[in-house]
N, C-alpha and C positions, 0 to 999 in steps of 0.2 A: 519265446526265443528259436532260432530258426537250426534246423537239424540241419549237419554238415557231413554227416557219416555217409551217407549216400550216395554222394555227387561224385559222378564221373568226371575226369579230367578231359577237357576238350581236344579234339583231334589236334593234330601238328599245327603249325604256323605256315601260311602256306609260303614259298620260296621268298619272294618278292618281298614281303613283310619282314620276313627273319632273317637273310640272309644279302640284301643287297644294299650297300651303304649308299645313305643319299643326303645324309648332310655330315658337316663338319660338324667338332664339338662345340665354335663358336656360335657358327650358324642355326644349331639346334636352343642354344643357351639364349638366344637372341629371341626366338620364335617364341620361346618357353616364360620368354621374360624373368629370367633368374641369372644372377651374375656369371660370367663364361668359369671363373674360378672355382663358384660353387658347383656347375654342371662337371666339369672338369674331373672335380672330388666325386659327384655321384658316377661317372663312367670309371677312373682308374682307380677307387679306392684312397686309402692313405695311409703314411706312416708316419707314427707320433712318437717321438724320442725325449720321452720326457728326463731332465735332471734327475740322476741318482733311481730312476725306475727302469721295468722293461720295457724294451719297444711294443709299441702298438701298432699292430697292421688288421687295416680293414679294407675288406674286398668290396671292388664296384657293384654297382646295383642296376646299373645302366648296359644295356649289351652294346659291345663296339663289335666290329669287325678289323680283323687284323689285316690293314692293307697297308703297303709300304706307302712313304710321303708325306704330305699333309693335306691331301683332300680328303674327300669325304670318308667317313668311319663311322656312322650311325645310322643304322637300318631304323625302317618306321617304329617297330617296338620298341627301341630303345626311344626314339622320342614322344611315343606313348607312356614308357614307363618314365619318362622324366615329366611327363604329365602329372601321373598319380604324385610323386615325390612331390611338386613342385604345389599340390593338392595339398599336402600335408603341412607344409612350410609354411602356406599362408594362415594355419590355425596359429602354430609356434615354431620360433626357432628351435626347433628341437635337435640336439645333437646328433650326428651323422651316426656315431656308433649303436644309441639307441635305437633307432630308424632302422640300419641294419638288421638288428637282431628281432625287430618287429616284423620285417620284409622277409627274412629267414623264418621264424614261424608259421607265417602266413605260406610260404612256398612250401614247407613241409606238411602243414595241416590239409591243402588244398590238391597236394600231390602232385605239382606240377610246377615247370619252370614258368618266367616271365611271368608271375603271378599279378605282376603290377599292369600290365598289358591285357588280365584276360578280365570277362565280365565278371566272374567268380569274385575278384576284387570288391564290385560295387554291391555283391548280392551279398556275399557271404563274409566279403572281409570283416563289417563292423562287429560281427558278433566273437570272431575270432580274436580282432584286435583288442574288442573290449575285455574277453576271457583273458589274454594276454596281460594285458595293462594292469589287471586288477592284481596277477599273479606276480608281476613283475615290481608291483607298488611304485609304479609310474603317473605321477599323475597328470603330466603332458600329453600323454599316449591315453589315458583316459579321457583326456577332454578334447580327442578328434571325434570321440562316439559318444551319441546321447542314447536316452532310452525313451521313446514311443510307445507306450501303451505296454511295455514289457518288451518290446522289440528292440533289439539294436542296430541304429541306422549311424550313419556318419554325420558330425554335425553340419548344419547348415551351410558355412564358406568351402566346408572338403566338399561336402555333395554336391553344390552349385559345380564347382570346375570340374570333377569328374564327369560331371552330365554334359561336359561339351566332347566327350570319348563318344562317339559310336562303335559298334558292333557286329559284327557279321553273324551267320545262325549259328557259328562254331563257338561263340562266344570271346573271339578275338578281336581286339579295336583295329579298327578297317579306316576310320576317319577321325578328325578331330578340328574343332574349331580352333583355329591360331588366338592363343589368349591375348597375347600383346594389341590386338585389334578388339576395341571396345564397341563402337559403333558400326565398321566394317563386319560384314557379313562374309569370313575369310577362311579356308579351310584347308588342310593337307592330306591327302590321300596318295598313297604309294602308287598306286595305279592310275592316277590322272596328272601327268606332267611331272615323271619323276619326283613327285613328292614336295614340287613348288607351291609355296600358296597360291590360291586361286579364289576368287570372288563368284559366292554361290548367290543363284543358282546357275548361273550364266556358265561358268568353267573357266571363264576370263584368267590368265594368269597375269597376278599382280604385278609383276615384273614387266610385262607388257603394257597396261595401262601407264603405270609409274613412268616408264620408258619414251612412250608418247609425251606426256607431260613436260619430261625434263627436255625432250625436243620440240616443243615449243607450243604445243598445243593445249589450248585452255583447260578447264576443267569441266566448264559447261558442256565443249563438245564433246568430250572423250564421256560424259555422262548419257548425250543422247546417243553418241557412235554404239556404245556398249549395254546402254539400260541398266547403266548402276547408279544409284543416288549419288548425286555430287558430294553429301557429305561423308561418304564411304570413300570416295576417291580422296576428297582432301585428307582426311584419317591415314591413307594408305602412302599419301605421298611425303606427310608431314614424318611418317614412321621410318620411310626410306630414307628422307633427308636428316634425320637424327643419327640413322644406323653409318649416314657415309662422312658426319662431323668426325 
């Protein structure tokens, strides 16, 4: 098992990733491929009033910036936190209170905020989650982790999802591959195009390519102009059409 006692927390998040609102709640949910209602609960928390029982209140787990109106409120760190939660949910539909308890444990043991957006989650999280799940006797949480030659690692479906996040030298998520795209190499980076998805490696915004298609340019021409494979542009167009429907 890995030793987590001597790990120092990473430096503070840079301003853009942590404090600049880039996405609406609905927009972030769409990029992550989760229902808007689910992501809203991840952001705002929940209040449950079961008949004849005490009201249960759960805090949100995704960072939100308090801004007036209905515009963007989710910074990139919130999108990265949502990515990690989506990874857990891909394994099991675990009730939110149990995920919240596990996340609180991770943050306390790692000694930092935004643990879900930290590389420490990928490296040290499996052991912490494994230990917590056994103490809580929670089989669904236990199933997020498996033992590989005595070392706790995330289950493949969780691990593969988290691999779509890349981290800077300080250990904070700095870029993610947008999971709604399966064939297209589309990424989001808060320091590139205000966080809007773009094709890699060209850096061309998805909106620019799709906009030209809507304007009448055929996919074959767009592929030639931008040096992006036709199948990637086709998928981007199909996703844009579904979002607009």
